[in-house]
N, C-alpha and C positions, 0 to 999 in steps of 0.2 A: 611311751609304753613299748613302742617297737623301734627297732634299729633299721630304718629304711636304707637301702643301698642307693637311693636317689637316682633311679634310672628313668629315662624318658620313654614314652610309649613306643617309639620306633626301635628302641633297644630290646625291650622285653616282648614286643609283638614284632618279630623279625620276619619281614615279607619273604626274603630269600630263603630263610630257614623253613618257612611253611611250604614254599614251592619244592624245596629239596625233600622235605618230609613226604609230601604227596607223591613225588617221583619215586622215592624209596618204597613207599607203600604200594604203588602200582607195580613196581618190579617184583615185589615179594608177596603179592596177593595169593600165590599158590605155592609158596615156599613152605612146605609142610613142616620141615624141621624147625624153622623160625616160628611158625604159628603154634606149634606144640610148646616151644619154649616160652612164648608169650602167655599162653593159657596156663601153663604150669606156674609161672610167676603170679598171674592174676589169682590163681587158686590159693595163694598164700596170704591173700587179703591185704597186700601192701600197696595196691594201686599199680598203675602203669604210667610210663612216659607218654607224651603226646605222640611220639613216633611209633611206639608199640601199639597204641590205641588206633592210630591211623591205618596200620596194617590190618587190624581186625575189621575196621570199617570197610576197607577196600575188598576184603576177601568175600568171594561168592561161593566157596565150596560148601555144599549143603551140610556135610558132617560138622565142619567147623562152626557154621552159623548156628546149628542146633546146640552145640556145646556152649557157645557164647550166651545164648538165651538161658540155658540151664544154669550156667555159672552165675549169671546176673540174678536169677531168682534165688539162688543159694546165698549169695552175698547180701541181697536185700533182706532175707530172713535172718541172717546172722546178726546184722547190725541194727535193723529196724523192727524185726519181728513182724507181727501182724498189725502194728499200729499205724494209723494214718492221721496226720495232723490236719485239722480243719481251720480255714480262715476265710475272710471275705475282703474284697477290695472296697475302699470308700473313696469316691471321686469328690474332691473338694472344689475343683475349678477346672474349666477347660479353656480358659484364656491362655493363649500361647503366641509368642513372637517368632518361633521357629517356622521353617517351611519344609518340614519332613514330608516327603512325597507320599509315604505309605500311611500317614496318620491324618484323620479328619480334623484334628485340632489345629492343623497348620494355619498360620496367620491369615493367609489370603482366602481361606474357605469362607464364603459368604452364605452358604446354605445352613450351616450348623448354628444353633442357638447358643450364645455365650452366656455362661453363668458361673458365679462364685457363691458358694454356700456362706451364709452368715453364721455366726456362732449359734444363733437360735435354730437355724436350719440344721446345723450339725447335731444339736441335741436331739432333734426329731429323727434324723437319720440313724444316730447311734441307738436311740431307744428302739427303733424298728429292728435294728440288727440284734440288739439284746433280746428282744421278744422272740427272735428266731432261735437264740441260744448261742450266738457267737461270742467268743472271748478274745479273739485275735483278729486285728485288722491290718490291712496294707493300704496306707494313704497314697493317693495318686493325684497329681496335678500336672497341668501344662506348665511351661516355663514362661513367666511374665513378671519381671521384677516390679512392675508398677501395680498390676492387678492382683498378683499373688506373691508378695515379698516373703522373705524368710520369717519375718515377725508374724505374719498371718498364719503360717504353718505352725510356728511354735505356740501361738495362742490356741490354735485348733487342737493340738496335742494335749495341752493343759485342759481344755474343755472336755475332750474325750475321756481322759483319765478321771475326771471329776464327776462323771455321770453315773449315779447309782440308781437303777430302775428295777423295782421289785427285787428279784434275786440276781439281776444282771449287772455285769460290770465288764468293761474291756480291760484285760490284764496285760496285753502286749500290743503296742502300736509299731508296726514296721513302716518304713517310709521309702517310697519310690518317687523321688523328685530329681530334678536336673542336677548335673554336676555343679558343685559350688566350691567355696573356699574352705580352707582349714578352719578359719574362724567360725564360719557357719556350721561346719560339721561339729565343732565343739559345742555350739549352742544346741544342736540336735541331740548330742550325747547328754548334755545337762538336762534336756527335756525328758529323758528317760525312754528314748526310742529303743526298739529291739534291734532288728536287722535293717541296715541301709542297703537298698536294692537299686541297681541301675543296670539296664540292659545296654550292651554295646551296639546292638542292632546288627552290625557286621564289622568284622575286623579288617576287611579289605579296604584299605584307605581310599583308593580312587572311587570305589563304589560308595563308601560312606560319604565322601564329600559331594558326590553327585546326588545322593538321596537327601542330603541336608544342605541345600544350596545357599540358604540364608539363615541368619540368626546365630546365637551363641553356640548352638549345638554343631554348627559347621566345623568348629575347631576340634579336629580328631584327637590331637594330643591331649588337650585339656579334658575332654570327655573320657578318654581311655585311662588317664592317670587319676581319675576321681577316687578310685578305691584306695590308692596310696595316701591321698590327702585325708580321706575319711579315717583310715586306720592310724595315721599320724595324729589325728585329733582325738583318738581314744575309742573310736567305734570299732569294736573287735569282731562283730558279726556283720559280714557283708555278703551280698548276693549278686552273683553274675548271671548273665543270660545273653543269648542272641535271638534275633527274630528270624527263624528259619524260613527261607523263601526269598529273602532279599538278595542273596548272593549264593554262589556255589556252596552247598552245605558242607562239603569236605574241607574247604578252606576255613570256614567259620568254626567247624568242629575242632580243628587243630588250634586255631587262634584262641578258642575258649579254654582249652586245656593248657595252652601256653600261658595264658593270663593267670589261671589257677596256680600253676607252678611258680610263676613270678611272685604271687602273694605269699606262697609258702616259703620261698627262699628269702624274700626281702623283708617280710613282715612277721615271719615266724608261724603263721597260721594261714591255711587256705580259705577259700570261700565257705561260709556257713551253708549256703544254698546255691544251686544252679537252676535256673528256670529254662523251660524248653517251649516257648510259644512259637506257633506258626502263623504266618500272615493270614488274616481273616478279612472278609468283606466289610466295608465301612462306608459312611457317607463321603463322597468325593474321592473314593479310592477304588480303582478297578483292579482286582487281583489278577485278571487275565494279562495284565501288563508285566507280571512278575513270572518269568519263565522258569525260575529256579525253585518254584514251589515243589515240595517233596510229598510223595505218597505215603500212606500209612506204613507200608512195609519198611521203608527206609527210616521213617520217623521212629518206629519201635526199635529198630536196630541201634539208632543213635542213643536212645534212652538206655538200652541194655549195656552198651559199651561205656557210656558215662558212669553207670553204676559200677562197672568193673574197674574203670580207670581211677575214679575218685570215690572209693567205697565209704568214706566217712562223711561225705557231703550230702545234705538233703537235696532231693530233686523235686521241683515244684511244677505242677500242671494245673492250669486254670480251666475255666468253663469255656474257653475257646474250643476245646476238644469235645468230641461226642462221647456219649456214655460208653459205646463200644471201644473206642480208642483208649479212654481212661481206664477201662477194665483191663485191657491188655497191658498197658504201661504200669499199672499198679503192681502187677506181678513182676515186671522187669526192673523196677527200681524207683518209681515215683513214691515219695514218702509224705508229701503235702499236697492237698488239693483245696480249691475253693468250692463253696457250695451256696446255692441260693443267691448267686451273684447278680449285681447290676453294674454295668459299665457307664451308666448315665449319672450326671450330677443331680443329686436329689432323687435317685431312682428307687430308694427303699421306702421312704415315708410316703411319697406321693404316687408311686406306681406309674400313673400316666404322666409322663414328663414330655417336655419339648424334645426336639431332636438334639440331645447332648451326648449321645453314646460315643465311646471311642472305637468300639468294634462290636460285631454281632456275637452274641453268646450262643454257643452250640448246645450246651447242656443246660436246659432251662428248668430242671427239677428244683423243688424246694429243698431247703436244708434237711428237713425231716425225711423226705424221700431219699436223699443221698445217704443220710445216716443209716436208714433202714437197708438200703441197697448194699452199703459197705458191710454191714453185719451179716447179711445173707451170703456175701462172698467170703465171710470168715475173717474180716478185718475189724479191729477195734477203732472206731472213730474217737480221736483224742482231741480234747480242747485244752490240753495242758500248756501252761506257760511257766512252769515252775523253774526250769533251768535259768531262764532270763531273770526271774525275780530273786533267785537264790545266788546269783552271781556266777553261775556255771556257763560262761560265755567264752568266745575266742579259744585260746589255747587250753583253757581249763575244760571247756566242753569237749574239745577234740581229744584230750588225754583220756577222758572218760569213755568216749566212743571207741578209741583205738584199743583200750584195755578190755573192752566188753562190759565194763561196769555200768555203763549207761542204762542197761536194761533193768538194773536194780532200782532205778528211780523212774524210768520212763513207763514201765509196765504198771506199777501201782498208781502213778499219777494219771495215766491214761484211763484206768478203770474208774478212778474217783471222779474225774471230770466227765466221763461218760455217764456216771451215776447222777451227777448234777444235772446234766442235760435231760436224762430220763425223768427225773423228779419234776423238773420245772417246765419243760417245753415239748416233750415227745408226745406223739399221737399214741393211742392205746396199743396199736399193733407194734409200733416201734418200741414202746416201753416193755411190753411183754417179751419181745425178742431180745432186747438189751439186758433185761434182768437175768434171763437164762444164760446169755453170753458171759456176763460178769460172774455169775455163780461158778461157771465152769472154769473161767480164766483164773479166778482167785485160787482155785485148787492146784493150779500149775505153778504157782509161785514157789520157788525152791527154798527160800529162806523162811524158816518157821516164824521168826520174829516179825519179818515183813508181812507174812500172811496174817498173823494175829493183828498187827496194827492196821492193816488194810480192812480187815473185817470190822474192827472197832470203828474206824472212820466211816466206812460205808453205812454202818448203823446210825452214826451221828448225822450223816448227810440225810438219811431218811427222816430224821427228826427235825430237819430244817437248818442244820449248821452247814456252812459252805467254806470252800477254799482251804481244805487240808492239802498239804503237799509235802513230798519228800525232797 
């Protein structure tokens, strides 16, 4: 599907080029002529190079910072409107043979309880998620070829897609598992996954190798080149991310954008999503050991500049972050959030589980509370998975986003999936709030035919029909 230029990680993540970029950014942090030029380019909605984005990140001039935030809000509204996509993580197994220093799943941790969900367990977990109203999951596992082989992951995906409970069904399964082979990525593609997600953690190779002293993940090149293999196998929606706090954030920020540019150049399409997790407390992990942890002010600036630099890419924020931080970052560029999440193996159906969590959740509200909160902030909580199921993925999706035509399908689908949620799962207060929002938003639809069809479909949904999509 793609014509890869077959580059190795040390070629497309160029250490010397990152250092030169950071030096250039430092020297030009108050170069107002250059800063104006960069902001003018960003305002044309075509994105920025990693070098241009690094200059903005380095700049501390109050007037420029204010304009960065204003522009980020404008770009977010232009491409994503007031829609926020909802998802939940599902942890299948925490067996792991790696020794990642920042993760409690590391193989030598004897405190954490090890567990792998059976297919029967998965049915219970998914039904609990369906009872909340979720339609989109992100599968998470540790890396253990013996206890969690690819065949187990494939069987689990088949099980998940096969569960129909009341009006609930999971319509998109994204997968966040360890770097693997082209052959295994082809199997995941055939299983019908949505996005393949893999965090680099840090792009600084010496730090990466120190943080991953043993196990398959120690191999920096194999891990960093995973997206190339996934896209070679036909997976055209991939998600990047770093774990901010492991290394100097400016270095990893440039590395992240450098990786995105490589995928655009080599594979014809950049990342579908970028995730922005920060290191959190966890069993056998002391975050005081990580001196590169970043405060909220810098974190929000990173989100804003990512939105400016890669305007067509979704930005994901999990329940690692607090309600306050999530509210700020929603304005600046975040387009997908998790809700009602558990990071424990078996944490949805059982509630009280053994110590199997990967990290502490900061935002502990229920999905209904988060849906209610989003609507009160003026956002449409969207459970839409239509693009994935209609084949609008990879470069086809990006063409729609870049042309602005994506709103013609996203807005109607968001409203109809919100209506599904309100009919089947919402509390009375959330339902009342949502019905008012939908009525108002339908009237803003510009195309008369689309407006008519949406009204017809909303009426059918009220009568019990489900899964209309544009």
